[in-house]
N, C-alpha and C positions, 0 to 999 in steps of 0.2 A: 421591353417586351412584356414583363410581368405587369408593370404599371398600365400599359395600354390595355392589356387583356382584362385587368381589373376594372378599368374605366368602362370598358364595353359591357361587362357583366352587370356592373351596378347602374349603368344606364338603362337597363331593361326595367320592365315593370315589377314593382314590388308591392305584393298585396297581402293584407292580413288574411289568414285562413283558419286559425283555430286558437282557442284559449282554454285552459284547464287548470284546476287546483288539485285534480285527482289522477293518480297513476293509472288507475283502470279506465281512464277516459281518454288516454293519449291517442292521437291520430295514428293510423297504421304506418309503420315505417316506410319510407319512400325515397325522397331526395336526401343526399348527404346533408348533415345538419351541423350548424356552428352555433354554440351556445354563448351568450354574453352573460358573465357573472361579475358581481362587484358589490361593494358596500352600498347601502342606501344613500342616494344622492351623489354617487361617484360620477355620474354622467353616462349611464348606459343608454338610456333612450336618446340622449342627445348624439351620442356617437352613432347609434344606428341611423338616425335622421341625417347625420352628416354623410355616412357612408352611401346612403341611398339618394342623397340629394333632395331629400323630402323634409318639410318643416313639421309635419305632424304625423308621420307613419307610426312612430312609437310615442306613446303619451309620455310627456315630460311634466314634472311637477316640482315645486319648491318644497313640497311636504315629504320628508324622508319615508321610506316604506310604502309608497303609494302603490307600487306593483305588487300584487299578491298572487299572481299566476304565472304559468308558463304561456307566453305568447308566441305563436308560430307565424312567420312571414315567408311566402313563396317569392324567391327572387328570380325571375326570368325562367321559371321551370327548370333551373339548374342546381340551385342551393336553397336550403331552408335556414333562415335566421331565427333564433330561439332567444327571446328576451326573458330572463330568469328573475325571479323576485330578488330584490336586494337583501343583503344579510347585515347583521351588526347594528340595526337600528336600536338605539339605547332604550327607547320607550317601549319597544315591543314587549309583549308579554313573554315570559319563559316558555309557555306552550307553543307559542308562534315560532320561536326560535327553534325549538325542538321539531316541530312540524317542518319547518324549512329544511333542517338538516336531513331528515328522514326522506322527504319527497325528493330533494335535490340529489342525495346520494344514490337513491334507488334509480332515478332517471339516469344520472351519469353512468352508473354501473351496467344498466340493462338495456340501454338504448343502442341498437346494433348500428344504426345509421348516424350515430354522433362522430364526427370526424375530429372536432377541436373545440376546446373552450377558450374563450378569449377572457381572461382574468383582468379586470380593470382596477388600477390603483391610481389614486389621487397624487399627482405630481407634487401638490402643495403641502402635503402633510406626511407625517411619519407613517410607516407600515403598522397597521394595527393588529392586535392579537386576533382578531376576528379573520383578518387576511390570511395570517399564518395558519389559522385553523382550517380555512378553506383550501389552502394549498396542501395541507396534509389530507384533507379528504379527496382532493383530486388525485394525489399520489396513491392513496388506498383504492380508489376506483380505477386506477390505472388508465386515465384519460389524458391524452396529450393536451397541455394547455400553453398558451402564449400570453405572457404579461404584456399589457398595454397601459402606458401612463397616460391619464387624461389632463386636461386643463393646463397644458404646458405653457400656454400664452401668459399665464399668471405667475410664472416662475423666471427669475433672472437666469441668464445663460450660465453663469458659474454654478449656481445652486442646482441648476437642472442637470448639468453634466455630472455633478456629484450624486445627484439622485439616480440617475441612470446607471452609474457605476454600483451604487448600493444595491439597487434591485437586481442587476446582473449577477452579482456576487450571491445574492439571496437564491436566484433561480438555479444557479448551479448546484445548490445543495438539495434540490428536490429532483426526484427521479423522473417525474412526468413532465416537468417543465422545459420548454424550449429556452435555450441560453440567450437568444437574441431578444431584446426588449424594444418594443415599438413605443414612440413618443408621439402624442397626438393633441390637437386642440380642434374641438368641435366649432369653436368660434372662428378660427382663421383658416382652417382646413389643413394646418400643418400635420404631416404624416398620414393624412387620410389616403392619397394614392398608393403609398406603400402598403398600407393595411389591406387595401382592396386587392392589391396583387397577391398578398399572401392568401386571402380567402378565395380567390379565383382558382388558385392551384388545387383547392378542395372540392370545386364544384363538378357537376357532370360535364364531360366534354361537349363542345358545341356540336350539334348534330348536323 
């Protein structure tokens, strides 16, 4: 039932509505919001496109650190998807990293309509220090977050099972993290229906 409800939600129109780099320019709180966070090039935009079944709703790039602002998308008048700037880009200036932390922490802590953060981790590589720092930031902001592994199609089954177990163990150490870890592939669609079901539970009820 959850998967079917998620399919129906994400079959609805999803449209870009707002972008900002400044907290004083955020749109007024309205729909429940789900924000997508992750290291630069972890596949945030690709995942949003896969969830919504659109090829270019969220802009994808092979250049890390391309997204520099909060991008808001209205999904069927029931849920707002927020594409956050990537973090941990090695070549980013120190001031940019500090600006990201200040902007994101203030948004996470102060946004009354924020229901959940989807924290993306690359299934192919080890968890980075920047990932751990952001998990700590989410704990301090007291925002519930769900860890989602991306690019699972590039990992062999045995290694993927080990990765899931590792991340589940890590999530249990963080107060704001859900213990269930979703595994996805934007290329094959693996795990996308289940994640849609998770997000539908956070949306406004069907009128």
